[in-house]
N, C-alpha and C positions, 0 to 999 in steps of 0.2 A: 462668484457663482459658475457653475460649470458647464463651458458653453455647449450645448448640441450640433455637429458639429453634421454636415453632408458630404455626400462625395465631391470632390476639390476642392473645396474653401478649408482653408485654415487658420491658427490659431499662437501666439506667442507662447513661450512659455516659460515663464516668470521664474521657476529656478531650474537650478541643475541636475537634484537626484530624485529623480521620480521612479513611481511604482505603474505599468500599462499592467492592468486587469482585463482579462476579457473572463464573458460567463457565455455560454454557451445549454443548450438543451439536452447535446449529448458527447462524449470525450476525443478531441482531434488535438492534434500534433500542434504545440505555439512555437516558433523558430523566432530569429529574427540574424538580418545580415547587415553589413557593414559594407559602405559605396563608398565609389569617388566623389567629387561634385560632378561629372558624367552619370553618376547611380552604375557602375561597374563594380563588382566584388571580383576582389585583387586572386582569388584561390578559397580554397575550403575553407582554411584559417580564417578564412574574413567574415567563418557563418556561425550562430549558435544554435544546437540547436540539442534532443533529450540527449544525442553522444558527446556531443562538446560542448555543455548547457553556461558553462564561462569563457567568457572575454574577456579584457578590459577594455572596465566602464559598461562590462550589458551581462547578466545570467537570466539563463531561462530555466524553464521548472526541465524536470530528468522523463519524465512520464506523457503518456495521455491523458486532458481527464475534460472534464465540464470547466473545467472554472483552472483557471493563474492567474498566478503573479510575477510580470516579467518586473527584473529591478534592471534599473539604466542610473547612471551616473555622468552626467555631458562631460565636465569636466578629465572626468580618468580616459576620452576619446583619444588615440590618436589626429594628430595632425590633417593626416591624408585621409580619414573623415569627416566626409560631409552628410551621409544618409546613413539612416538606420532603419528598415523596411522591420514593420512588424507581421508574420507570417498566419496563417493556420492554413491549417490538410484536415480532411479527415484520413485514419489510418488503413491503410491496406491491409485485408486479410481479416477482420478480424471479425466479420459475419457482421460490421454492421454496416448506415448512409453511405454511398458509394459519390453522393451529389451532396450539393448543401442546397440545392431545393429541395429536399425532404427533408433538409432537419429546423430547427429553429433558428432564425439569423440571429448569429454573436454578435453579443454583446460589447465594445471594446471600449475604458476608459483610461484616461492620461490621470491621475493624481501626484499630492504631493506627496511624501513617507506619513507623513502624518493623519494622511486618510482624507485632504482637500484637495477636490473634484477642480480640474482643470478642466479637459476638456474630455467629451466622448462621443460614441458615434454605435449608430445599427449597422450591420455591416449587411443591407436588406436587400434585394434584386438579383438576387444568385438562382443559377438553376442546376445547370449541367457539369458545373467548376468541380471540383474536388481538392483548390488548395488555394487560398483568396491570398494577394497582401492584401492588410486591414489601411494601416495607417503607415505612417512615415513621418518620421522625425529630421529635418532639414538643418540644417547653416547656411546661412544667408546675411552677409556683411557684418559678422561675427555674432550672431544673434541664436537661439535654435527657435524651430519655428513643429506645427505639430497641423498636417495633413491627411484630414482623411479620403486616403485609397479605391479601397472595395474591386480591385482589376483582379477576376478571378483567372482563373487555367484548368478548364476541364482536362488537359493531360496532367494534372497534379504538380508534382512540387519538381517534376522532373524538367517541363517545360518552361514552367515558371524561373526555378536558375538558370535557362536555356537565353528565357529571356534579358536575362538582369547580364551574363554577359560572364555564366563562369561555364571554364570547361570542361570541368566533370561533373555536370548537373545530373543526369541519369545516376552514376558511382553513386553520390555526395542524398542522390533522393534514399536510392537502395539500401543505402546507411541506414540511413535516418529511419527508415520503417522498420531497417533490423533489430535499430536500441528500440524504440517502442513497444515490440514484441518482446521482445529479452526484457523489458522491465513491466509490462504486464504479465509475464510469466514468473516475474519474482515477485511479485508486489501479494502481500495477502489483502482477501480478497474482501472490504468491504460491509460493511451490516448492509442488511435488506433497508425499502424504503419504510420509515415514520409514519406513525400519523400528520397529518396533519398541523395538526395543535403539539405534537411533542415540542417547543424551541427550550429546553433545561437546559442547552451548554450555548455560551459563546465563544467568538476563537478568539485566540490569545493575543494578548498586550504585549508590543516588543518587547523585549527584556535591557533593549538600549536607544533612546534614540538617537540619531547620530547627531538632530539639530542640536542638542540637549545638552549633550556633552552628559551626560547621566543615565543611569537606569532606569527604566519604571517595571514596574511589574506586569507576571506576563498569570496564568490562569491561576489561580489558590484553588483547585481542588477538582473535582470529578464530578460531571454529572450524565448523562446521556450521551448517545453520539450524535446528535445533530448536530453538527459547529458549523457557522458560516464560515462559509467559505471552500469547507472541503471538498475533496474528492476522491472520487474509487480510484484514480493511479498514482496519484500522486503527488498533481502538480499544483498545491491554491501553498502559493504564497517562494518567496526563493528559496531553494536547496540548502542544507544545511550547511555554512559554511560561507556564505555571502557576505557580505564587506560592502553589500550596497543597503541592504536592508530589511527587515524582518516584519512577520505578520503582525499587522492595523487592526484594527477595528472596525474599521468602517469611516465613513466620511461625515466625522460631528456634524450630530441636527439634522442626518438626513438621513433615509431607511438602508440598511443595508441589509444584503441577499442572504439570505439561509436557507439555502438547498437544504432537501432529503435527499437520502442514501434511497439509489436506485439498483437491489443489487451489486454485485457485483462489475458490474461496465456501463457506470459513466451516473453521472444527475442531470435531476429537471430542477431549473430553480422552483422558488416555491415563492410565496408569498413573503413579502416582507414584512421586517417585526422591525423596531423602532431602534435606532441606532443612539448617538452623543457619548453619553457616559460611560466611564465600564465600570460596575461593581465588582469589588475587591473581592468581598467577604466571599463564607464557601462555610457549606456548599450552594451553588446556585438551580435550588430545586424549583419548578413550578406546580402550582395543587391541581392544571389542568386537564394530567394525564387520564386515560382513558380505565373507567372503572376496572378492579377495585384503585383506590387511592397509593400513592405509592404512603407507605413509615416515611415518617419526619422526624428531622434529627428534631432532639432537645434542645431548651433556647443555649446561647451560646453567653459567655458570660460578656461581658464588653468588651472589645478591643482584642477577644482571640478566636478562632476559627470555633464553630458548629461541632459537636463531637459528630465522626462519623457515622453513620445505618447501614447498617448492607438491606440492599433490595430498594436503596431511596430514587432509582430513575425510574421514568412514565415507563409502564406497559400493564397490560390486563392482564398479567399472572406475574406469582414472586418470580418463575424462571426468568420469563421474560426483562422482569424492572432489572434482574440479575444480571441476567448478558448484556443490559442495552449500559447498565453501570462497567462492567469490567471495560465494554468499547469505550465507552467516556474517560476512563482511568488509560489505558493505550493511546488514547485521543493526548487527552492533556499529559502526558511524559514526551510525547514525543512532539508536540509542540511548546511546549516549555524549554527540552532540550536543545529543540534551535534557537529560539530566545536566544540563552545560555552560546551555543557557539557563535548566533552571529555578533553578541554582542562583544565574546570574543574578539573575532575577526574587526573588528569595526575599532576596539582600542586598540592590537598591532597594528592594523592600518594608517589609525592616525600616530599612531609612536613612530614607527616610519617618516611619517610625510613631516612629520614635526621634524627628527632627525637629519632628514634630505635637506631643510630649509637650513639646520645651524652646518652640514655640511657643504650646502653650495654657498658659504658667506665666505671666503680664506682670513676674514679676522676675527670670526668666532669660532677659527677649527681646534686652535687650542688655547690653552691657557684658562682662566680662571672661567668668564664668561662662558664657553665655550663647554666647558665641566658643567655646567649648570643651570646650560640652558638642557644638556645630555639631561642628569638626575630628574628636572622638573617635570622630561618628557615623560623617562622613567615611572617618576610620583603615582603623573594620572594614567599611568598605561594598568599601575596597581592600584589603582585608587578604581578606577572602572571595574578591572576585574571582579577586585571584590565584591565592588555591587551587587555583578553578574553571579557570581556564584551563591550569594547569600539570597539572591531572588531563585536562587535553582535550589539549593539545600533548603528552600520555606518551602516549596509548591513539592517537593522529593518528601520531604517531612509529613506532608498535608496525604500527599495519596499512600505512603507505609501503611500510615495510621487508619486510610482505608483499605487497604490489602489486609491490614492483619485483622477487619473484621469483618471484610470481605468472605475471604479465603476457607474459612469454619462454616459458611452457608451456604455453601454451593450445593447442586445436583450433584449426584453422580456424572453425569454427562459432562458436567464442568471441573471435576474433583481433580484433586491430584490423586493418585493410588492410594500415598500416608493418610485422603484425608480421611477419620473416623466413620463418614457415612454409608463408606464401603463396609461397614461393619452391619450394618443395618439394610443391607439390599436387598431389592427382591424384583423382579423382572417387570418392568413398567409392562404397562396397558397402553403408550400411549407414543408414540414416537420423539423425541426431545426437539428442540428446532435449534441445539447444537451440539457439536461438541469439542472436549480440549483434546489436542493435539501436541500440544508443550506445553512450553513456558521462553518469554520475549524478554530482554532487558538488551542496555543501554551501558557504556563504559563507564558514565559520568553518575551510575548510580547499578552498580551491577548490583548490588540488597536486594532490589528493587527489582520483584520479579510478576511481568503482564503473562496472566492467564491467552495459551493464542483458541480463541476460539472459532471453527465454524461452523456457517450453517447448515445445515440437516434437508433434502440428502444430500450427499459431494453434489458440487459443479465440474467437481475432475477429480482424479486420479490420484494416485499418491508416490511418487518414485522414493525410495530408501533408497539412499547412495551410499552402497557401500564402496567408493572410491577415497580416496586423498587420507591420508592415514594419520597426518598431525593436524593436530585440536588447537583452541585457540588459546591455552593453560600453557601451549610449549610441548605439552609430551608426544607423541608418538607411539600409533599403534599399529604392526605391523597385517596383513591384508587378510593374512587367515582374522586375525580377531578381527578387525572391520568386518570382517562376511558375519561372523559369526554373531555382532551388537549390530548389524543393519540388519537381521534376520528376528533378537531377540526382538529390536523396536518395532518391524511390522507385525511380529504373535501380540505384542498389546497394545497396537494401534487396530489390528480387528478384533484380540479378546475384549473392548472398550465397544466394537460397534455391535458385535453381537450383547453387549449386556445393558448397551440401552435401546436397542428397537424390542418392542415387543417379539412373544412366541411365536415361531415360526413367521416371521417378516423379514428375517438375513438370513443369506446363506453363504458360507463361504467355501471358495473352492481353493486346491492349490495345486498348481507346476511345482514341481523341484525334479527338473529331471534326471542328475546324479542321485537323490538323495543325503547331499550335503546339509540340507537343513533340518536333517529328525532330530536333532537334539533340542534345535531350538523350540520346532513345529510341535515336540510331545503336552503341550499342555493342552493345545488345540483335539489333537489326535487320541489324549489318551479318554479328555473324556467325553471325547463324539458330538464333540460340536462344530464338525465339518462335513459337509454334504454328503465326504467322500474319503480315502485313503485318498492321500498325497499324491499326482499323478506322477507315474517316474516315467523315462525314456521316452523313444520319437514316437514310437504310438498312443501312448501316454498322453502326451503333451496335442499332439493332432486330435484325441477323442473329444477332449478337454473343450478346444477351442473352439472346434467344428458346434459341439452345443453350445457354447455361447453366444457364437455371428449368429449360427441359427435364431436365437432367440430372439435377436436386436432385432432380426429378421424377421420376422416373425411377428413383435410389437409393433413397428414401423409401419409394414401392411395394414397392419389392423384399426391403424393410428390415421391414416393415411387415406384410409379407404371410409373412416367415421364408426369405427366398430369395434370396437374396444372389445366386445361383450363376445365377439366372435372369435376365441383364442380356443385353440384343442383344448380339450377335458382332460380335467384336473392339469392341465399346466399351474405348474408354477409363476406364480406374482409376486413374491415374495422380494425384495431388494438383493442382488446377484455380490460380492468380491471378490474376485481374481486374483489372489497373491501369487504373483511368476518370483521365481529365486530362478540365482545362475544365471539370468539371461545375456549372451542372446546362446550361451551352451545348450544344445541340444536341438538349438530353432529352425530351420528350415527355411526358406526366403519366405514358402508359403505362408508360417506357422507367424515370419513378422509380419510381415499386410498384414494378416488376424489381427495380430497382434495393435498394431496399428489404427482399424477400422473399433477396436473395440474401445483405445483412447476416444477414439473419436464421434462416436456412435453412441457409446454403450449409456453412459451419464445420463441421457435424454432418456432415454427408458427404462433407468436403474439394473445395469449392469457396469461395472464402478472395476481398474484397473490399481493392483497395486503391483507395484515394480522394485524388487529385489535387487539392482545392477551397481556396475562401476558402469558408468559411459565410457571407460576406455577400452574394457571388455569387446564393445561393439564400432570400435572407433573403424573397422573395415568395412562394414558398412558405406563410410563416410557420410555427408548432407544425408543420405534416404528417409536417417532417423529423427532428426533435428524435431520434424515438426509433433514427433513424439516424447520427445525429452520438452520440451514445449509444449504441450497439451496437461504435464500432471505436474504439482506442485510437488515441490522437490523438497523434500528434511534429509535432514545428517542424524543417525545415529551417535553422532557427539556431538560437542558442541559447536554448531559456525555460527559466522555472522550474515548471512545471506540470502534474508530472506528482507524487505523491505515494506516501511507502513503506508498505506494508503494518502498520508495527508503531504507531510514531508519531504519522504518517502528515505528516511534512516532507513542505515543497516541494523541491522536488528541480529543481537546473537540466540541464535534458537538454541534451546536445549528440550529433546526429548521426553513422553512421558514415561519414562522406566519405571518398573516394578521397584520396590527397595530390597534390598537386596536381603535371603532369607526371608521374604512376607510369604506369606502363604496366599495372599487376597484375588491373585490372577486363581489357583485352582480353585479356589471357594463362590468367588463369580462363577467361571467356565464351568463350574458343575450345578449349578442355580441353571444355570445356560438351559445345559442337557436337561434337566428334568422338565421345567418348561416346555422344551422341545417334543419331548416324549407326550407328556400329557396333551400338547396342540394338537401332533399326528393320531 
């Protein structure tokens, strides 16, 4: 039975391998410090945080999130460590709450790796504090206990670390918040909230139960995106490579939290659903979705998974069901791969431990006894890895089968350029809910590609990185070709945005100071879909930036004054996209500041930025432009593993949505867009 602690109360810990689960109503940072008998931290190397998430016997989340799982192995703690303090802090500079008094009280639970509850604590009574020591695990007379602390600090992590005797307190606090900001910047935004009744996906089970010595199953297939314990910042569950534990399904026999998504920034707790045993059949779709009901798969033969069906997630329309299904596949692959990696790490750590035991005994180091022990350890390692590989192969095969039926059924906004759906393209009458910006895959299953779908309208601008000439496949591209590929990628993105918006509701401007992108821009220019010719020279740059900056100012003033209808007659209310090539060439300080303003303020009022640039070219500006790059979603014109999922933080390989060589689909689509624009005006 779980002990519900109050501030200052302690409780014995019956086992050494633990999970500490944090559930909150807003994204926050989870960290932990190691202390000696007096609670003093001996240095920054005694702090586990998003920038350095792993210490011996301890692992924390890599990103800010509303839900976290911290892994602890007390037996692996150094002898000098007598205290482990679990810290929570609100991120700085993210536009969120600045004090705990403005958010729901965080809930912290200590459980076994199987989900069995040990102790819990609701960190209540906080007000102006922005950082808090929630729990403390401490060693007393050879045994470990947990104590509810709830000590808050209005000065944030800097004051907290200072109070624990850390000399580099402020530097470390700043580094943690910087790591969190970078993590949020590289994370693929999670889907928006789902209806309360949408509970069609369950969290992955561990691929390997460390205490059972053998693997169990992971999720056997995809469904919708409202997985339990998922977070928008990748904080739920130990990060990949954890030897201490994996995602677990919840406390058997007790409710498991199932938070819905809250856009790209955090989650809110939802009503719990039933926990207990996990159904490994596939797919696990519920029939309580909002109308119209999703299609159901035909009955499966006994012992075999059901036949995948396109659109069998929940949603009000087929597009919404397909969107949810794709995100479900994304989540399933993230979690099943995390379970596999954790299983392999556990097998390796167990083999190393067994070999250390053999080598520590002089009598068994040499001779037949030692050789037999080493062979037995290797055999157990191989068996565990093979079992984990079999579970991964099974789940990947299931997801691959689903991908094969989902991909052909996708609408144009979600489809690849080589999808036949584009042959019957017509300018839509409504804005779609999302847009495909490329594909994502993991090294364990490179052939399984997950569409990267981002909600519309865009919440942040795009940065097509024209630097770094090396691709993941080992090939190299010179700087000239990288710039050309980057512009072609930008044109493909812009063409897709134009194609999925109704006529006259999306306008594209181009700044090309030196005219170097003329060849790549030719499809946009020739079909006449641009608002005007690409702006060149300093005067052209200044004119476009001035007009868009003024537009942002006018809309902001109208909205703040509560009079959105007071805009000037003939004001263009369409969404605006500005493509900027060759930055910072041709930009003075005023133009740079205007770009920063558009990146920060533009998306909220329908002005979006697409930068085609190499960050090294702008290195002369130093840290002045760091906020600009962080405000944009970085994409690449060649495959690159720089994006993270919002659940476990894998590094996914991103591939851009380029038009197949020799295909005329882009020209045909843009021609229809131009014709519709002419009729509209």
